[in-house]
C-alpha positions as CSV (number, residue, x, y, z in Angstrom):
1,X,-11.7,5.4,19.2
2,X,-10.9,2.9,22.0
3,X,-9.2,0.6,19.4
4,X,-7.1,3.5,18.1
5,X,-6.0,4.3,21.7
6,X,-4.9,0.7,22.3
7,X,-2.9,0.6,19.0
8,X,-1.2,3.9,19.9
9,X,-0.3,2.6,23.4
10,X,1.2,-0.5,21.8
11,X,3.4,1.6,19.5
12,X,4.6,3.9,22.2
13,X,5.5,1.0,24.5
14,X,7.3,-0.9,21.7
15,X,9.4,2.2,20.8
16,X,10.3,2.8,24.4
17,X,11.4,-0.8,25.0
18,X,13.6,-0.9,21.8
19,X,15.1,2.5,22.6
20,X,16.2,1.3,26.0
21,X,17.6,-1.9,24.5
22,X,19.6,-0.1,21.9
23,X,20.8,2.8,24.1
24,X,24.3,1.4,24.3
25,X,24.7,0.9,20.6
26,X,25.9,3.5,18.1
27,X,23.0,5.5,16.7
28,X,22.5,4.9,12.9
29,X,19.9,6.1,10.6
30,X,18.9,4.7,7.2
31,X,16.3,6.1,4.8
32,X,15.0,4.9,1.5
33,X,12.2,5.8,-1.0
34,X,10.0,3.1,-2.6
35,X,7.6,3.4,-5.5
36,X,5.7,0.8,-7.4
37,X,2.4,-0.9,-8.3
38,X,-0.5,-2.1,-6.1
39,X,-3.0,-4.8,-6.9
40,X,-5.8,-5.2,-4.4
41,X,-9.4,-6.2,-3.7
42,X,-11.8,-4.6,-1.3
43,X,-15.2,-5.2,0.2
44,X,-17.8,-6.0,-0.9
45,X,-15.6,-7.9,-3.3
46,X,-12.9,-9.3,-1.0
47,X,-12.0,-12.1,-3.4
48,X,-8.7,-12.4,-5.4
49,X,-10.5,-14.7,-7.8
50,X,-12.5,-11.7,-9.0
51,X,-11.0,-10.8,-12.4
52,X,-11.7,-7.1,-11.8
53,X,-9.4,-6.2,-9.0
54,X,-8.3,-2.7,-8.3
55,X,-4.9,-1.5,-9.6
56,X,-2.8,1.6,-8.9
57,X,0.5,2.9,-7.5
58,X,2.1,3.7,-4.2
59,X,5.0,5.6,-2.8
60,X,6.6,5.1,0.6
61,X,9.3,6.8,2.7
62,X,11.0,4.5,5.2
63,X,13.3,5.5,8.1
64,X,15.2,3.0,10.1
65,X,17.3,3.1,13.2
66,X,18.8,0.0,14.8
67,X,16.4,-2.2,12.8
68,X,13.3,-0.3,14.1
69,X,11.4,0.9,11.0
70,X,9.0,3.8,10.6
71,X,7.2,4.1,7.2
72,X,5.0,6.7,5.7
73,X,3.0,5.3,2.7
74,X,0.5,6.7,0.2
75,X,-1.3,4.5,-2.3
76,X,-4.2,5.0,-4.7
77,X,-6.1,2.2,-6.6
78,X,-8.8,2.3,-9.2
79,X,-11.1,0.0,-11.1
80,X,-10.4,0.9,-14.7
81,X,-13.1,0.3,-17.2
82,X,-14.2,1.3,-20.7
83,X,-15.3,-0.3,-24.0
84,X,-13.4,-3.1,-25.6
85,X,-12.5,-3.4,-29.3
86,X,-16.1,-4.5,-30.1
87,X,-17.6,-1.6,-28.1
88,X,-19.1,-3.8,-25.3
89,X,-19.6,-2.1,-22.0
90,X,-17.5,-3.7,-19.3
91,X,-17.9,-1.4,-16.2
92,X,-19.3,-3.3,-13.2
93,X,-22.0,-1.6,-11.2
94,X,-22.3,-1.9,-7.4
95,X,-18.6,-2.1,-6.8
96,X,-15.8,-0.1,-5.2
97,X,-14.3,2.0,-7.9
98,X,-11.5,4.1,-6.3
99,X,-9.6,4.1,-3.0
100,X,-6.8,6.4,-1.7
101,X,-4.9,5.9,1.6
102,X,-2.2,7.4,3.7
103,X,-0.6,5.5,6.6
104,X,2.1,5.6,9.2
105,X,3.4,2.2,10.3
106,X,6.0,1.0,12.8
107,X,7.8,-2.4,12.5
108,X,11.0,-4.3,12.9
109,X,13.5,-5.4,10.2
110,X,14.8,-9.0,10.3
111,X,18.0,-9.4,8.3
112,X,18.8,-12.7,6.5
113,X,21.5,-13.7,4.1
114,X,19.3,-13.2,1.1
115,X,17.5,-10.0,2.3
116,X,15.2,-8.6,4.9
117,X,11.6,-9.2,6.2
118,X,9.8,-6.2,7.7
119,X,6.5,-6.9,9.5
120,X,4.7,-3.7,10.5
121,X,1.4,-2.2,11.7
122,X,0.1,1.3,12.1
123,X,-2.7,3.8,11.5
124,X,-4.2,5.1,8.3
125,X,-6.7,7.6,6.9
126,X,-8.4,7.1,3.6
127,X,-11.2,7.9,1.2
128,X,-13.1,5.7,-1.3
129,X,-15.7,6.0,-4.0
130,X,-18.3,3.4,-4.5
131,X,-19.9,2.9,-7.9
132,X,-23.6,2.3,-7.5
133,X,-26.2,1.3,-10.1
134,X,-26.0,2.3,-13.8
135,X,-28.2,5.4,-14.3
136,X,-27.6,6.6,-17.8
137,X,-25.6,6.3,-21.0
138,X,-24.4,9.2,-23.2
139,X,-23.4,8.6,-26.8
140,X,-21.1,11.2,-28.3
141,X,-20.7,11.3,-32.1
142,X,-18.0,13.1,-34.0
143,X,-15.6,12.8,-31.1
144,X,-13.5,9.9,-32.4
145,X,-12.4,8.8,-35.9
146,X,-14.2,5.5,-35.9
147,X,-17.7,5.2,-34.5
148,X,-19.0,7.0,-31.4
149,X,-17.7,7.6,-27.9
150,X,-19.8,6.3,-25.0
151,X,-19.9,7.7,-21.5
152,X,-21.5,5.6,-18.7
153,X,-23.1,7.2,-15.7
154,X,-23.5,5.6,-12.2
155,X,-24.7,6.6,-8.8
156,X,-21.6,7.6,-6.8
157,X,-21.1,7.4,-3.0
158,X,-18.0,8.7,-1.1
159,X,-16.8,7.5,2.2
160,X,-13.9,8.3,4.6
161,X,-12.4,6.0,7.1
162,X,-9.7,5.4,9.8
163,X,-7.9,2.1,9.4
164,X,-5.3,-0.2,11.0
165,X,-2.9,-1.4,8.2
166,X,-0.8,-4.5,8.7
167,X,1.9,-5.5,6.3
168,X,4.8,-7.8,5.7
169,X,7.6,-6.6,3.3
170,X,10.3,-8.7,1.8
171,X,13.3,-6.5,0.7
172,X,16.4,-7.5,-1.2
173,X,19.0,-4.9,-2.1
174,X,22.4,-4.3,-3.7
175,X,24.2,-1.2,-2.6
176,X,21.6,1.6,-2.7
177,X,19.0,-0.1,-4.9
178,X,16.4,-2.7,-3.8
179,X,13.3,-4.6,-4.8
180,X,10.3,-5.0,-2.4
181,X,7.4,-7.4,-2.4
182,X,4.6,-6.5,0.1
183,X,1.5,-8.2,1.3
184,X,-0.9,-6.0,3.2
185,X,-4.3,-5.9,4.8
186,X,-5.9,-2.6,5.9
187,X,-8.7,-3.0,8.5
188,X,-11.5,-0.5,8.3
189,X,-15.3,-0.7,7.5
190,X,-14.5,-1.3,3.8
191,X,-11.3,-3.3,4.4
192,X,-8.9,-3.8,1.5
193,X,-6.0,-6.3,1.0
194,X,-3.5,-6.8,-1.7
195,X,0.0,-7.2,-3.0
196,X,2.5,-4.5,-4.0
197,X,5.9,-4.5,-5.9
198,X,8.3,-1.6,-5.5
199,X,11.7,-0.4,-6.4
200,X,13.6,1.1,-3.5
201,X,16.4,3.7,-3.6
202,X,18.4,5.0,-0.6
203,X,20.7,4.0,2.2
204,X,19.5,0.4,2.5
205,X,22.0,-1.4,4.8
206,X,22.6,-5.2,4.7
207,X,23.6,-5.8,8.4
208,X,25.2,-9.1,7.7
209,X,27.6,-7.6,5.1
210,X,28.2,-4.6,7.3
211,X,29.2,-6.9,10.2
212,X,31.6,-8.9,8.0
213,X,33.2,-5.7,6.8
214,X,33.8,-4.5,10.3
215,X,35.3,-7.9,11.3
216,X,37.7,-7.7,8.4
């Protein structure tokens, strides 16, 4: 709780300082929507060399004013498993199987000739499911055309958490369409980290081009 209070104080102080610095500038708002894929790993398997990382999707709404960025993001990842062509069981026991997270982050947008870099941090709330030991196997016949269908059963445990997400997004855009590449780390008792690729649509402004246009 003390850590959360410190983070909130940092956010409020930063917002106030930037608001005072930009008070003499014209107020401009930009907003865009991003959606894409997420690849991540989470404890107790915090290791990108693990071939069975979690995969899923995300959607984010970003609002920007004078290069100050506020983002609301939701993502969900899963450890997909089943039987391969030969019918071998490939589900891994004692592993995180599903994670869903919603976060609110604050950051700053740095504009370059080729695009933008947006570092940010914030607060998040999430839920995850941990797949425990293998308990039973059910074989269903007559459910598929060839062979039988197999259902694997595991012990399941559910957890909820409050986290501190930190991310760095690289954004390049043409007119109102952009592409994002994001590296993130979400700090909580079952911390996860990963990479995300997204397509962005909205009022994404290139400040360098806008400045040249005004000078001309």
